[in-house]
N, C-alpha and C positions, 0 to 999 in steps of 0.2 A: 354639862359644861363645867360645873364646879369640880367634878371628879378629875378632869384633866388638869386643872389648876392645882389641885391637891397633889396629884401625881408628880407634877413639875416641881413643886416645893419640896416634897419628900425626896425626889430624885437629887436635888441639890444637897440635902442633908445626907443622903446615902452616899453620894460622891465623896463627901468629907469622911464618912465612916469607912468607906473602902480605902481611902488614902491612909487613914490611921491604921487599918488592919494590914495594909501592904505598903509599908514605908519604903522609901527609896527615891531616886531621882526620876522624875517623869519628864519625857521630852516636851510635853505641851504645857506643863505648869497647872495652875489651879483651874483655869478656864476649861481646858480639855478634860481634866479630872471631873469637873462638875458636869460637863456634857455627857461623859461616860456614865456618871451616876444617874443622870436623867434617863439615858437610854437603858441602863441596867434596870432601873425601877420599872419602866414600861414593859420591858421584855420579861424580867423576872417576876414582876407582879402579875402579869398576864398569865405566865406559865403556872405560877403557884395557884392562881384562881382556877385554872383548868384541872390541875392535879388534885387540889383539895376541895374543889367545888364551892369556893367562896365567891359571893357576888361582887361585882365591880362597882361598889357603892361608896367606898371610902377606905379608911385605914383598917388593915387587918394585920395581925402579927405574921401570918404566913406570907402576906404580900411584902412586908418589910424585910423578912428574912430572904425571901426569893429575890427581891430587888437588890439586897446587899450581895448575895451570891452572884447574881447576874452582873453587877457592877465590878466585882472582883475578877470575874472571868473576862469581861471586856477590858479592864485595866491591864490584866496579864497579857492578853492578845495584843493590845496596843503597844505595850512595852516590847514585845517580841517583834512586832512589825516595824517599829521605829528604832530598833537597836542599831547602833552604828556598826558597819561591817568592817 
């Protein structure tokens, strides 16, 4: 249970990191960027755990890096999807 809360909090932080690494105007603002960070943390952290074999018990550097990369990818896809035509 505490693991999911930790992932949620780290996801918020990673959303901010992803926004700093990929500056520009986001169609959804801070709230959407934070949600994308949370989703990226869950997906990227889970994938890095599978790839590197790290247990899902808390913070790992590979989970943070995987979460950041996942958030950047989700932010990029979101910008493409919400781009004005």
